[in-house]
C-alpha positions as CSV (number, residue, x, y, z in Angstrom):
1,M,61.7,13.7,5.3
2,I,60.5,16.2,7.9
3,S,59.6,14.5,11.2
4,Q,55.8,15.0,11.5
5,N,52.5,13.2,11.2
6,K,51.5,11.8,7.9
7,I,48.9,13.8,5.8
8,K,45.7,11.8,5.5
9,D,43.9,14.1,3.1
10,L,43.3,17.7,2.2
11,I,40.4,19.8,0.9
12,I,41.0,22.8,-1.4
13,L,38.3,25.3,-0.6
14,N,37.4,27.5,-3.5
15,D,36.1,30.9,-2.5
16,N,34.1,31.7,-5.6
17,K,33.7,35.4,-5.2
18,L,34.5,38.2,-7.7
19,I,38.1,37.4,-7.3
20,D,39.8,34.0,-6.8
21,E,40.8,32.9,-3.3
22,K,41.6,29.4,-2.2
23,Y,42.2,27.9,1.2
24,V,43.5,24.4,2.2
25,Y,42.2,22.2,5.0
26,I,44.8,19.5,5.8
27,T,44.0,16.5,8.0
28,F,46.7,14.3,9.5
29,D,46.5,10.6,10.5
30,N,46.5,11.5,14.2
31,K,43.3,13.6,13.6
32,K,45.2,16.9,13.9
33,E,44.5,19.5,11.3
34,K,45.7,22.7,9.6
35,I,43.7,25.4,7.9
36,M,46.0,27.5,5.7
37,L,45.9,30.2,3.1
38,F,46.6,28.7,-0.3
39,N,50.1,30.2,-0.8
40,D,51.1,29.2,2.7
41,A,49.8,25.7,2.0
42,I,51.9,25.4,-1.1
43,K,55.1,26.2,0.8
44,F,54.1,23.8,3.6
45,L,53.4,20.9,1.3
46,K,56.6,21.5,-0.7
47,K,58.6,21.2,2.6
48,Y,56.6,18.1,3.6
49,S,59.0,15.8,1.8
50,I,61.9,15.9,-0.6
51,S,59.9,14.3,-3.4
52,N,57.4,17.2,-3.3
53,R,59.9,20.0,-3.1
54,F,60.3,20.7,-6.8
55,K,56.8,19.7,-8.0
56,K,54.6,22.1,-9.9
57,I,51.4,23.1,-8.1
58,D,49.0,20.8,-9.9
59,D,51.4,17.8,-9.4
60,L,52.0,18.8,-5.8
61,F,48.3,18.5,-4.9
62,S,48.0,15.3,-6.9
63,S,50.5,13.7,-4.5
64,F,47.9,13.7,-1.8
65,H,44.3,12.6,-1.4
66,T,42.8,15.9,-2.5
67,S,39.2,17.0,-2.9
68,F,37.7,20.3,-4.0
69,E,34.8,22.1,-2.4
70,D,33.0,25.4,-2.7
71,F,33.8,27.4,0.4
72,E,30.3,28.9,0.8
73,S,28.7,25.4,0.5
74,F,31.3,24.0,2.9
75,K,30.4,26.7,5.5
76,K,26.7,25.9,5.2
77,N,26.7,22.1,4.9
78,D,29.7,20.9,6.9
79,K,29.8,21.0,10.7
80,R,33.4,22.2,10.5
81,G,32.4,25.2,8.4
82,Y,32.1,27.8,11.1
83,Y,35.4,26.7,12.7
84,V,37.3,26.7,9.4
85,S,35.8,30.2,8.5
86,D,36.9,31.6,11.8
87,I,40.5,30.2,11.4
88,I,40.7,31.6,7.8
89,Y,39.7,35.1,9.0
90,K,42.4,34.9,11.7
91,E,44.9,33.7,9.2
92,K,44.2,36.6,6.9
93,S,44.6,39.1,9.8
94,K,47.8,37.4,10.8
95,K,49.2,37.5,7.3
96,N,48.4,41.2,7.0
97,M,50.4,41.8,10.2
98,E,53.3,39.8,8.9
99,L,53.4,41.7,5.7
100,Q,53.3,45.2,7.2
101,N,57.0,45.6,6.4
102,I,56.1,45.4,2.7
103,E,53.9,48.4,3.2
104,K,56.6,50.2,5.0
105,K,59.0,49.5,2.1
106,Y,56.6,51.1,-0.4
107,N,55.4,53.7,2.2
108,I,51.7,52.7,1.6
109,N,48.8,51.9,3.8
110,I,46.1,49.8,2.0
111,A,43.7,50.0,4.9
112,Q,43.2,53.7,4.2
113,L,41.4,52.9,0.9
114,A,38.3,51.9,2.8
115,N,37.9,55.5,3.9
116,M,37.3,56.7,0.3
117,Y,33.6,56.2,0.8
118,W,33.5,59.3,3.0
119,L,35.6,61.8,1.1
120,D,34.9,65.5,1.4
121,D,36.9,68.7,1.1
122,S,38.8,68.2,4.4
123,N,42.6,67.8,4.7
124,M,42.1,64.3,5.9
125,S,40.3,63.4,2.6
126,K,43.2,64.9,0.7
127,K,45.6,62.7,2.5
128,I,43.5,59.6,1.8
129,L,43.4,60.5,-1.9
130,G,47.1,61.0,-1.8
131,M,47.6,57.6,-0.4
132,Y,45.2,56.1,-3.0
133,E,47.3,57.7,-5.8
134,K,50.5,56.4,-4.2
135,I,49.2,52.8,-3.9
136,K,47.9,52.9,-7.5
137,T,51.3,54.1,-8.8
138,V,53.1,51.3,-7.0
139,I,50.8,48.6,-8.5
140,L,50.7,50.0,-12.0
141,N,54.5,50.4,-12.0
142,E,54.8,46.8,-10.9
143,C,52.5,45.6,-13.7
144,N,54.3,47.7,-16.3
145,K,57.7,46.4,-15.1
146,N,56.5,42.8,-15.4
147,K,54.6,43.4,-18.6
148,I,51.3,42.4,-17.0
149,N,48.4,43.5,-19.2
150,Y,45.4,45.2,-17.5
151,C,42.4,47.1,-18.7
152,K,42.9,50.9,-18.4
153,N,39.3,51.9,-19.2
154,S,37.2,52.5,-16.0
155,T,33.9,52.1,-17.8
156,E,34.9,48.7,-19.3
157,I,36.2,47.5,-15.9
158,I,32.9,48.4,-14.2
159,K,30.9,46.6,-16.9
160,A,33.0,43.5,-16.5
161,I,32.6,43.5,-12.7
162,A,28.8,44.3,-13.0
163,S,28.4,41.4,-15.4
164,K,29.9,39.0,-12.8
165,I,27.5,40.4,-10.2
166,E,24.5,40.0,-12.5
167,N,25.4,36.4,-13.2
168,S,24.9,35.6,-9.5
169,N,22.2,38.1,-8.8
170,T,18.7,36.8,-8.1
171,E,17.2,40.3,-8.4
172,E,15.1,41.2,-11.4
173,I,16.8,44.5,-11.8
174,N,20.2,44.6,-13.5
175,V,23.1,46.1,-11.6
176,C,23.7,49.7,-12.6
177,K,27.1,50.4,-14.2
178,S,27.3,54.2,-13.7
179,V,25.9,57.0,-11.6
180,E,23.7,58.1,-14.6
181,E,22.2,54.6,-14.9
182,V,21.4,54.5,-11.2
183,D,19.6,57.8,-11.5
184,K,17.8,56.7,-14.7
185,L,16.6,53.5,-13.1
186,F,15.5,55.4,-10.0
187,E,13.4,57.9,-11.9
188,T,11.8,55.0,-13.9
189,R,10.9,53.2,-10.7
190,K,9.4,56.3,-9.1
191,K,7.3,56.8,-12.3
192,Q,6.1,53.2,-12.0
193,V,4.9,53.9,-8.4
194,K,2.7,56.7,-9.6
195,E,1.5,55.0,-12.8
196,N,0.6,51.7,-11.2
197,N,-1.1,53.3,-8.1
198,N,-4.4,51.5,-7.3
199,K,-3.8,48.9,-10.0
200,E,-3.4,45.2,-9.6
201,Y,0.4,45.4,-9.6
202,E,1.8,48.3,-7.6
203,Y,5.5,49.1,-7.6
204,S,5.7,50.6,-4.1
205,Y,8.2,52.9,-2.5
206,D,9.1,50.1,-0.1
207,K,10.0,47.9,-3.2
208,I,12.2,50.6,-4.6
209,E,14.0,51.0,-1.3
210,L,14.5,47.3,-0.9
211,D,15.7,46.8,-4.5
212,F,18.2,49.6,-4.3
213,K,19.5,48.4,-1.0
214,N,20.0,44.9,-2.6
215,M,21.8,46.4,-5.6
216,Q,24.0,48.5,-3.4
217,F,24.8,45.4,-1.3
218,N,25.6,43.3,-4.4
219,M,27.9,46.0,-5.9
220,S,29.6,46.5,-2.5
221,Q,30.9,42.9,-2.6
222,Y,33.6,43.9,-5.1
223,P,35.5,46.4,-2.9
224,S,34.7,44.2,0.1
225,D,36.3,41.2,-1.5
226,M,39.3,43.2,-2.6
227,F,39.9,44.7,0.8
228,S,39.6,41.3,2.5
229,S,42.3,39.9,0.2
230,S,44.8,42.6,0.5
231,Y,47.2,40.1,2.0
232,Q,47.4,38.6,-1.6
233,L,48.6,41.9,-3.0
234,L,51.3,42.4,-0.3
235,G,52.4,38.8,-0.9
236,A,52.6,39.3,-4.6
237,L,54.6,42.5,-4.2
238,S,57.1,40.7,-1.9
239,D,57.4,37.3,-3.7
240,K,58.1,36.9,-7.4
241,N,57.0,33.3,-7.1
242,Y,53.7,34.0,-5.3
243,Y,50.9,31.8,-6.6
244,N,48.7,33.5,-9.3
245,R,50.9,36.7,-8.9
246,E,50.2,38.2,-12.4
247,Q,46.4,37.8,-11.9
248,I,46.5,39.3,-8.5
249,L,48.5,42.4,-9.7
250,K,46.1,42.7,-12.7
251,N,43.1,42.5,-10.4
252,W,44.4,45.2,-8.1
253,A,45.6,47.5,-11.0
254,E,42.0,47.4,-12.4
255,F,40.5,47.8,-9.0
256,L,42.5,50.9,-8.2
257,I,41.8,52.4,-11.7
258,V,38.1,52.0,-11.1
259,L,37.8,52.6,-7.4
260,K,36.8,56.3,-7.3
261,D,34.1,55.9,-9.9
262,Y,32.9,52.7,-8.4
263,I,32.5,54.3,-5.0
264,K,30.5,57.1,-6.6
265,I,28.0,54.5,-7.9
266,I,27.7,52.9,-4.5
267,N,27.2,56.3,-2.8
268,E,24.6,57.2,-5.4
269,F,22.5,54.2,-4.2
270,D,22.5,55.8,-0.8
271,K,21.2,59.1,-2.2
272,C,18.4,57.3,-4.0
273,I,17.5,55.3,-0.9
274,N,17.4,58.4,1.3
275,Q,15.3,60.2,-1.3
276,V,12.8,57.4,-1.7
277,S,12.5,57.2,2.1
278,E,11.6,60.9,2.2
279,E,9.2,60.6,-0.7
280,K,7.5,57.6,0.9
281,M,7.1,59.5,4.2
282,K,5.6,62.5,2.4
283,N,3.3,60.3,0.4
284,N,2.1,58.5,3.6
285,L,1.6,61.7,5.4
286,D,-0.4,63.1,2.5
287,N,-2.5,60.0,2.6
288,Y,-3.1,60.2,6.3
289,Y,-3.9,63.9,6.3
290,S,-6.4,63.4,3.5
291,N,-8.5,61.4,5.9
292,L,-9.9,64.2,8.1
293,D,-11.9,61.9,10.4
294,F,-8.8,59.9,11.2
295,I,-6.7,63.0,11.9
296,N,-9.4,64.6,14.0
297,E,-9.8,61.5,16.1
298,L,-6.0,61.2,16.5
299,E,-5.8,64.8,17.7
300,D,-8.5,64.1,20.2
301,L,-6.7,60.9,21.4
302,I,-3.4,62.6,22.2
303,D,-4.8,65.9,23.5
304,H,-3.8,66.3,27.2
305,D,-2.6,68.7,29.8
306,K,1.2,68.5,29.7
307,N,1.5,70.3,33.0
308,N,-0.3,67.4,34.8
309,E,0.6,64.3,32.7
310,E,3.1,62.9,30.2
311,Y,2.0,60.9,27.2
312,L,4.2,57.9,26.1
313,Y,4.2,55.9,22.9
314,H,5.0,52.3,22.2
315,A,5.0,50.5,18.8
316,T,3.6,47.0,18.6
317,S,3.8,44.4,15.8
318,T,0.1,43.6,15.0
319,L,-3.4,44.8,15.5
320,E,-4.1,41.8,17.6
321,D,-1.2,42.6,19.9
322,G,-2.4,46.2,20.2
323,L,-5.9,45.2,21.1
324,N,-4.5,42.8,23.7
325,V,-2.6,45.7,25.3
326,L,-5.9,47.7,25.5
327,D,-7.5,44.8,27.3
328,K,-4.7,43.5,29.6
329,G,-2.1,46.2,29.7
330,L,1.4,46.6,28.4
331,F,3.8,43.9,29.7
332,M,7.4,44.8,30.0
333,A,10.8,43.1,30.8
334,S,11.8,45.9,33.3
335,D,10.2,48.9,35.0
336,D,12.2,51.3,32.8
337,L,9.7,53.1,30.7
338,S,12.4,54.5,28.4
339,S,13.4,51.0,27.3
340,T,10.1,50.6,25.4
341,T,8.4,53.9,25.0
342,F,9.0,57.4,23.6
343,S,7.8,60.6,25.2
344,E,5.4,63.2,23.8
345,F,5.3,62.3,20.1
346,S,3.8,64.9,17.7
347,I,1.2,63.8,15.2
348,P,3.9,63.6,12.4
349,D,6.0,61.5,14.8
350,I,3.1,59.1,15.4
351,L,2.4,58.8,11.6
352,T,6.0,58.2,10.6
353,Y,7.7,56.3,13.4
354,E,8.9,52.8,12.7
355,Y,11.8,50.5,13.4
356,G,13.1,47.2,12.3
357,N,14.8,46.1,9.0
358,D,13.9,45.4,5.4
359,F,12.3,42.1,6.3
360,R,10.2,43.2,9.3
361,K,9.2,46.7,10.3
362,V,7.2,47.8,13.3
363,G,5.2,51.0,13.4
364,D,1.7,50.5,12.0
365,Y,0.2,50.1,15.5
366,I,1.1,52.7,18.2
367,I,0.0,52.3,21.8
368,V,-0.7,55.6,23.6
369,I,0.0,55.7,27.4
370,K,-0.6,58.4,30.0
371,K,1.6,58.9,33.0
372,P,0.2,61.3,35.6
373,N,2.9,63.5,37.2
374,N,4.6,62.0,40.3
375,Q,2.8,58.7,39.8
376,K,4.3,55.3,39.1
377,I,2.4,53.5,36.4
378,V,4.5,50.3,36.2
379,R,4.0,47.5,38.8
380,K,5.4,44.0,39.1
381,T,3.2,41.2,37.7
382,T,1.7,38.4,39.8
383,E,2.6,34.8,39.2
384,L,-0.8,34.2,37.7
385,E,-0.3,37.1,35.2
386,K,3.1,35.7,34.2
387,Q,1.5,32.3,33.5
388,E,-1.4,33.8,31.5
389,N,0.7,36.3,29.6
390,L,3.8,34.7,28.0
391,I,4.7,37.8,26.0
392,M,7.8,37.2,23.8
393,S,10.2,39.9,22.8
394,R,10.7,40.9,19.1
395,R,14.4,41.2,19.7
396,I,16.5,38.5,18.1
397,G,18.2,36.2,20.6
398,Y,15.9,37.3,23.5
399,T,14.0,34.2,24.4
400,N,12.7,34.9,27.9
401,P,9.1,36.1,28.3
402,I,8.8,39.9,28.9
403,N,6.2,39.8,31.6
404,N,7.9,40.8,34.8
405,Y,6.2,44.2,34.9
406,V,3.0,45.7,33.5
407,I,1.3,49.0,32.8
408,E,-2.3,48.4,33.6
409,P,-5.1,49.2,31.1
410,A,-6.1,52.1,33.3
411,Y,-3.1,54.0,31.9
412,I,-3.5,52.9,28.3
413,V,-5.1,55.9,26.4
414,G,-5.7,54.1,23.2
415,L,-4.3,52.6,20.0
416,V,-3.4,54.2,16.6
417,D,-4.0,51.8,13.8
418,R,-2.1,53.5,10.9
419,K,-2.6,50.6,8.5
420,N,-6.4,50.8,8.6
421,Q,-6.5,54.5,9.6
422,K,-8.5,53.8,12.7
423,I,-8.3,55.1,16.3
424,Y,-9.2,53.1,19.4
425,N,-9.9,55.8,22.0
426,M,-10.1,54.6,25.7
427,K,-10.1,58.1,27.2
428,N,-13.8,58.0,28.1
429,Q,-13.1,55.2,30.6
430,I,-12.8,56.2,34.3
431,I,-9.9,55.2,36.4
432,D,-10.7,53.5,39.7
433,N,-7.4,54.0,41.6
434,T,-8.6,52.0,44.6
435,K,-8.8,48.8,42.5
436,G,-6.4,49.6,39.8
437,V,-9.0,48.8,37.1
438,T,-11.0,50.8,34.5
439,K,-14.8,51.2,34.4
440,L,-17.0,52.6,31.7
């Protein structure tokens, strides 16, 4: 018997991704614990006592108080989830370092496979492809030598993987299984935008963009899962008794057979996303420019003498926020204008600028600010202003009010409301520099 603390219980964490991964969380009676990759846990438990040394894997785990949990659920619902996830990530990295000698033995570098997303005609890309072919040869030879059956048809492999993704996909659109299917679906969705325009249900450019990003993300999980489990491949190459060895080698053989075609599909989503973004921008601009009153008022708003003053632009979240800036000024976290404004936008800039993510974008409401040459337009706020204007940042994780500085309303030229195609022009107001206020 090895001299150590008694095992109290263990949890087998099933990582139910597109490939099988398991981890083991062991708790001892002295409240110490171990988090291990599955194969390492098998070796550890077999050494734990003489009685366990020769047991089959199922019998081995039945020797202890063992429970099974889904890893994703464990991370979300158990207070130990984040800690365990962090340890597993470190264990994977550590295992990859330990197995580098296996790569040297076969003269391969699995990490280079991730660079296949950015292939071109360069010599570097040719080297990456050469490494890919070498790794594929090593794996296929190992499978053939051990009579491990694997699918050799790229199309069938992609269909099988796509079906697994579809089973867990909450999107209404099926995952595309070829470049041609991606293009076909893209053309269908664009046609729906035009056909359903002004109807009760409108399939918008934003919806196409979001759907294709979701599909690309879902399909990207397959190579991501494979790359993150490369330690399994190296372990299987080095150890004939490695747990689930045949399945691991089969998974990697099929992954390498399909990898080039699969990456083409993922990259095709990028092309579609970029194209729909451009078409959306053109469509929006056409819509804006068709409203001549709106464009004329916008031209009047931003017309100024660039020799004497600079115009700055700031995007705000809502019309209410924009109108509040017209009334009270623009509150800032610092006196650095470049941290929150852009200089000298053109009309197309104003009509297309936005930032954010797929869940929240800012750009429909643009504040226009004037800065006379050699004049400072930002001042510190008073304590009363700070109390009355608790402006919160849109940045995630920034919880302090952004009201240390302010650009007074005297320097706010106006507001561009793109959503409603309306201009709020404050240029007719007169600046009273002695009091720092505006008068009609």
